[in-house]
C-alpha positions as CSV (number, residue, x, y, z in Angstrom):
1,X,-12.1,-31.6,-31.3
2,X,-14.4,-28.7,-31.7
3,X,-17.9,-29.4,-33.0
4,X,-18.6,-25.7,-34.3
5,X,-16.9,-24.2,-37.1
6,X,-17.5,-20.9,-39.0
7,X,-16.3,-18.8,-42.0
8,X,-14.6,-15.5,-41.6
9,X,-14.4,-13.3,-44.9
10,X,-12.4,-10.0,-45.5
11,X,-13.6,-8.5,-48.6
12,X,-11.4,-5.7,-49.7
13,X,-11.0,-3.6,-52.8
14,X,-7.8,-5.5,-53.9
15,X,-8.0,-9.0,-52.3
16,X,-10.8,-11.1,-50.8
17,X,-9.7,-13.5,-48.2
18,X,-11.5,-16.4,-46.5
19,X,-10.7,-18.4,-43.2
20,X,-12.4,-21.4,-41.6
21,X,-12.1,-21.3,-37.8
22,X,-13.2,-23.5,-34.8
23,X,-15.4,-22.0,-31.9
24,X,-12.1,-20.9,-30.1
25,X,-10.9,-18.8,-33.1
26,X,-8.1,-21.0,-34.2
27,X,-8.2,-20.8,-37.9
28,X,-7.7,-24.1,-39.7
29,X,-7.2,-22.8,-43.3
30,X,-7.5,-19.6,-45.4
31,X,-7.4,-18.6,-49.0
32,X,-7.0,-15.3,-50.7
33,X,-7.6,-14.2,-54.3
34,X,-7.7,-10.9,-56.3
35,X,-11.2,-9.3,-55.7
36,X,-13.3,-9.7,-58.8
37,X,-13.6,-6.3,-60.7
38,X,-15.6,-7.2,-63.9
39,X,-19.0,-6.1,-65.0
40,X,-21.4,-7.8,-62.6
41,X,-21.0,-7.2,-58.8
42,X,-23.0,-10.3,-58.1
43,X,-20.2,-12.4,-59.1
44,X,-18.3,-11.3,-56.0
45,X,-20.6,-13.5,-53.8
46,X,-19.9,-16.4,-56.1
47,X,-16.2,-15.8,-55.8
48,X,-16.6,-16.0,-52.1
49,X,-18.7,-19.1,-52.1
50,X,-16.3,-20.9,-54.3
51,X,-13.7,-20.1,-51.8
52,X,-15.4,-21.3,-49.0
53,X,-16.1,-24.8,-50.7
54,X,-12.4,-24.9,-51.4
55,X,-11.7,-24.4,-47.6
56,X,-14.2,-26.9,-46.6
57,X,-12.9,-29.5,-48.9
58,X,-9.2,-28.8,-47.9
59,X,-9.9,-28.7,-44.1
60,X,-12.2,-31.8,-44.3
61,X,-14.8,-29.9,-42.2
62,X,-18.1,-31.5,-43.0
63,X,-20.4,-28.2,-41.9
64,X,-20.2,-24.8,-40.9
65,X,-22.8,-23.0,-38.7
66,X,-22.0,-19.3,-39.7
67,X,-20.3,-17.0,-41.9
68,X,-19.1,-13.5,-41.0
69,X,-18.1,-10.9,-43.4
70,X,-16.0,-7.9,-43.1
71,X,-16.6,-5.7,-46.2
72,X,-15.4,-2.4,-47.5
73,X,-18.4,0.1,-47.7
74,X,-20.7,1.8,-47.7
75,X,-23.0,-0.8,-46.6
76,X,-26.8,-1.2,-46.4
77,X,-26.5,-3.8,-43.3
78,X,-30.3,-4.5,-43.5
79,X,-30.3,-5.5,-47.0
80,X,-26.9,-7.2,-46.9
81,X,-25.4,-5.3,-49.8
82,X,-22.5,-3.0,-50.5
83,X,-23.8,0.4,-51.9
84,X,-21.7,2.2,-54.6
85,X,-18.2,1.4,-53.1
86,X,-15.6,4.1,-53.7
87,X,-12.9,1.4,-54.7
88,X,-15.0,-1.1,-56.7
89,X,-16.4,-0.6,-60.1
90,X,-20.1,-1.6,-59.1
91,X,-23.3,-0.1,-58.0
92,X,-24.4,-2.6,-55.7
93,X,-22.9,-5.8,-54.5
94,X,-25.1,-8.4,-52.9
95,X,-23.6,-10.6,-50.3
96,X,-25.7,-11.8,-47.4
97,X,-28.8,-13.4,-49.4
98,X,-26.9,-15.1,-52.0
99,X,-24.3,-16.7,-49.8
100,X,-26.7,-17.5,-46.9
101,X,-29.2,-19.2,-49.5
102,X,-26.4,-21.1,-51.0
103,X,-24.9,-22.4,-47.8
104,X,-28.2,-22.4,-45.8
105,X,-26.6,-20.8,-42.7
106,X,-26.8,-17.3,-41.3
107,X,-24.5,-14.5,-42.8
108,X,-23.4,-11.4,-40.9
109,X,-22.1,-8.6,-42.7
110,X,-20.4,-5.4,-41.3
111,X,-18.0,-2.9,-42.4
112,X,-14.5,-4.3,-42.8
113,X,-13.0,-1.9,-40.0
114,X,-15.9,-2.7,-37.8
115,X,-14.9,-6.4,-38.2
116,X,-11.3,-5.4,-37.3
117,X,-12.4,-3.6,-34.1
118,X,-14.4,-6.7,-33.1
119,X,-11.4,-8.8,-33.8
120,X,-9.2,-6.6,-31.8
121,X,-11.6,-6.5,-28.9
122,X,-11.9,-10.2,-28.7
123,X,-8.4,-11.5,-29.9
124,X,-6.1,-8.7,-30.0
125,X,-4.6,-5.7,-28.1
126,X,-8.2,-4.4,-27.3
127,X,-9.1,-7.2,-24.8
128,X,-11.0,-5.5,-21.9
129,X,-10.8,-2.2,-23.5
130,X,-14.1,-0.4,-23.4
131,X,-13.0,2.7,-25.5
132,X,-11.3,1.3,-28.4
133,X,-10.5,2.4,-32.0
134,X,-9.3,0.7,-35.0
135,X,-7.8,2.5,-37.8
136,X,-6.6,1.0,-41.2
137,X,-4.2,2.9,-43.5
138,X,-4.3,0.8,-46.6
139,X,-5.9,1.0,-50.1
140,X,-8.4,3.0,-48.3
141,X,-8.6,4.4,-44.9
142,X,-11.3,3.2,-42.4
143,X,-12.1,2.7,-38.8
144,X,-14.1,0.8,-36.3
145,X,-14.9,1.8,-32.7
146,X,-16.2,0.8,-29.2
147,X,-17.3,3.5,-27.1
148,X,-18.3,2.6,-23.4
149,X,-18.2,-1.0,-24.6
150,X,-20.7,-0.6,-27.3
151,X,-19.8,-1.3,-30.9
152,X,-20.7,1.7,-33.1
153,X,-22.8,0.8,-36.1
154,X,-25.0,3.7,-37.2
155,X,-28.2,3.4,-39.1
156,X,-27.0,1.6,-42.0
157,X,-23.7,0.3,-40.5
158,X,-21.3,3.1,-41.6
159,X,-20.9,4.9,-38.3
160,X,-17.1,5.1,-38.4
161,X,-16.3,5.9,-42.3
162,X,-13.4,8.1,-40.9
163,X,-11.7,7.9,-44.4
164,X,-14.1,10.4,-45.4
165,X,-13.5,13.0,-42.6
166,X,-12.6,16.3,-44.3
167,X,-9.0,17.5,-43.6
168,X,-8.7,19.9,-46.2
169,X,-11.3,22.5,-46.7
170,X,-10.0,23.8,-50.0
171,X,-10.7,20.3,-51.4
172,X,-7.6,20.3,-53.5
173,X,-7.9,16.6,-54.2
174,X,-10.8,14.4,-55.0
175,X,-11.7,11.2,-53.1
176,X,-12.6,7.9,-54.9
177,X,-16.1,8.5,-53.6
178,X,-16.2,11.7,-55.4
179,X,-16.1,14.2,-52.8
180,X,-13.3,16.6,-52.1
181,X,-10.9,17.2,-49.3
182,X,-11.3,13.8,-47.5
183,X,-8.6,12.2,-45.4
184,X,-8.6,9.0,-47.9
185,X,-7.9,11.5,-50.9
186,X,-4.5,12.4,-49.5
187,X,-3.2,9.5,-47.3
188,X,-4.6,6.2,-48.6
189,X,-2.5,4.0,-50.7
190,X,-4.6,4.5,-53.8
191,X,-4.4,8.4,-53.4
192,X,-0.9,9.1,-51.9
193,X,0.5,9.3,-55.5
194,X,-1.9,12.0,-55.9
195,X,-0.8,13.9,-53.1
196,X,2.9,13.3,-53.9
197,X,2.6,15.0,-57.3
198,X,0.7,17.9,-55.6
199,X,3.8,18.4,-53.6
200,X,6.2,17.7,-56.1
201,X,4.7,20.5,-58.3
202,X,5.9,22.9,-55.4
203,X,9.6,21.6,-55.0
204,X,12.7,22.4,-56.6
205,X,13.0,20.4,-59.8
206,X,16.9,20.0,-59.8
207,X,16.5,18.5,-56.3
208,X,13.8,16.1,-57.5
209,X,15.6,15.0,-60.4
210,X,18.6,14.1,-58.2
211,X,16.5,12.0,-55.8
212,X,16.4,8.4,-55.4
213,X,12.6,8.7,-55.9
214,X,13.1,10.2,-59.3
215,X,15.6,7.4,-60.1
216,X,13.2,4.6,-58.9
217,X,10.4,6.0,-61.1
218,X,13.0,6.5,-63.9
219,X,11.9,10.1,-64.3
220,X,8.3,9.3,-65.2
221,X,5.8,10.5,-62.6
222,X,3.2,8.0,-63.9
223,X,5.3,5.3,-62.2
224,X,4.9,7.0,-58.8
225,X,3.3,4.7,-56.4
226,X,2.8,4.5,-52.5
227,X,5.1,1.6,-52.2
228,X,8.0,3.4,-54.1
229,X,7.5,6.6,-52.1
230,X,7.9,4.8,-48.8
231,X,10.6,2.5,-50.3
232,X,12.7,5.7,-51.1
233,X,11.8,7.2,-47.8
234,X,13.0,4.1,-45.8
235,X,16.2,4.5,-47.5
236,X,16.7,8.0,-46.6
237,X,15.7,10.0,-49.7
238,X,15.1,13.6,-48.5
239,X,12.2,14.2,-51.2
240,X,10.5,11.2,-50.2
241,X,10.8,12.0,-46.5
242,X,9.3,15.2,-47.1
243,X,6.3,13.7,-48.7
244,X,6.0,11.0,-45.9
245,X,6.3,13.7,-43.2
246,X,3.6,15.8,-44.7
247,X,1.3,12.7,-45.0
248,X,2.0,12.1,-41.4
249,X,0.9,15.6,-40.4
250,X,-2.3,14.9,-42.2
251,X,-2.6,11.6,-40.6
252,X,-2.3,13.3,-37.1
253,X,-5.3,15.7,-38.0
254,X,-7.3,12.5,-39.0
255,X,-6.4,10.9,-35.7
256,X,-7.1,14.0,-33.9
257,X,-10.6,14.0,-35.2
258,X,-11.0,10.4,-33.9
259,X,-9.6,11.3,-30.6
260,X,-12.0,14.4,-30.2
261,X,-15.1,12.4,-31.4
262,X,-14.7,9.0,-29.8
263,X,-12.3,9.8,-26.9
264,X,-10.7,6.4,-26.9
265,X,-8.1,5.1,-24.4
266,X,-6.6,2.9,-27.2
267,X,-6.0,3.2,-31.0
268,X,-4.7,0.3,-32.8
269,X,-3.5,0.7,-36.4
270,X,-3.1,-1.7,-39.4
271,X,-3.4,-1.9,-43.1
272,X,-0.5,-2.5,-45.5
273,X,1.0,1.1,-45.3
274,X,1.1,1.1,-41.6
275,X,2.3,-2.5,-41.1
276,X,5.0,-2.3,-43.7
277,X,6.4,1.2,-42.5
278,X,5.5,1.5,-38.7
279,X,8.2,4.1,-37.8
280,X,7.4,6.3,-40.8
281,X,3.8,6.3,-40.3
282,X,3.3,6.1,-36.5
283,X,6.2,8.5,-35.3
284,X,4.6,11.5,-37.0
285,X,1.2,10.7,-35.8
286,X,2.3,10.5,-32.2
287,X,4.6,13.7,-32.7
288,X,1.9,16.0,-34.1
289,X,-1.5,14.6,-32.6
290,X,-1.1,16.6,-29.4
291,X,-1.4,19.8,-31.8
292,X,-5.0,19.2,-32.9
293,X,-6.8,17.4,-30.1
294,X,-8.3,18.7,-26.9
295,X,-8.9,15.4,-25.3
296,X,-6.1,13.4,-23.8
297,X,-4.0,11.6,-26.4
298,X,-4.5,7.9,-26.2
299,X,-2.0,5.1,-26.6
300,X,-1.4,4.2,-30.2
301,X,0.0,1.0,-31.3
302,X,0.2,-1.4,-34.4
303,X,-2.5,-4.3,-34.1
304,X,-0.7,-7.5,-33.1
305,X,-3.2,-9.3,-35.4
306,X,-1.4,-7.9,-38.4
307,X,-2.9,-8.3,-41.8
308,X,-5.4,-11.0,-40.6
309,X,-7.2,-8.8,-38.2
310,X,-10.4,-8.5,-40.5
311,X,-10.4,-12.3,-40.7
312,X,-10.3,-12.7,-37.0
313,X,-13.0,-10.0,-36.6
314,X,-15.3,-11.8,-39.2
315,X,-14.7,-15.1,-37.3
316,X,-15.6,-13.3,-34.1
317,X,-18.6,-11.9,-35.7
318,X,-19.8,-15.2,-36.8
319,X,-19.2,-16.8,-33.5
320,X,-21.0,-14.0,-31.6
321,X,-23.4,-11.8,-33.9
322,X,-25.7,-10.6,-31.0
323,X,-23.6,-7.1,-30.8
324,X,-24.6,-6.0,-34.4
325,X,-28.3,-5.7,-34.0
326,X,-29.1,-2.3,-35.6
327,X,-31.6,-0.2,-33.8
């Protein structure tokens, strides 16, 4: 039996997930809870600690050697905190110090998508791939990248904040970060309804009222969600398909920026939107990507690690933290 155990944490805007693993990356147990969204950001570290203690008790593991955290950003990796996250209602969320001091083990923090690309590189489709990008299309949009075998971090740990690439210079929609025209403002789970309303305002009202989408939301646009748009599109609703196809074109622009900047040989894609709707999400990207990139179009696939990719990456980080030394 393994004598080294580590904890991986996936801290998202909606869910926090914790896994306990052996030194070979075998996950022995995991827990998930809704992310704390009260008045005090420091309580998130308390939530994570409570989940770790529950897992230790559940698995019977007597001690752990390290904790890896993949978290939403932006981060200050040197201070071990999240700084003004776009999708959480806090100014700062301290993570490394409170968790490390309580457990008396090292705690390593990276952006969640940086963790994901580490997981892809060690356990997933990116094994042996030196030029690799991971993209998540979920509540937000994010990415992680290896270029020439080197993990990209940046001065604070925010080198691949691709969700904040500008894809609309007119800035019609505002991102959760407060800036305009960002990819995340149009194509993330939190903001697709805003883009859909923008499109619906330009469509024939009679056709909208005859659509399955209109029926599903009972004629009330306040009930418009990303899930219901993709549900209707998957059932062949033409209005919803128009919206989803336009989202696909915008996603292709975002992916083209990634290809032009990082020149990867493989892009893997995850996040709930892509994992739940692979055909509707990936086919438009593949179809339109060549219209926007000067670099050779890479292979684009769903991650085989599914919704656990950040957990696997956080585990890989805890097992091998040497690649995240900031310069």
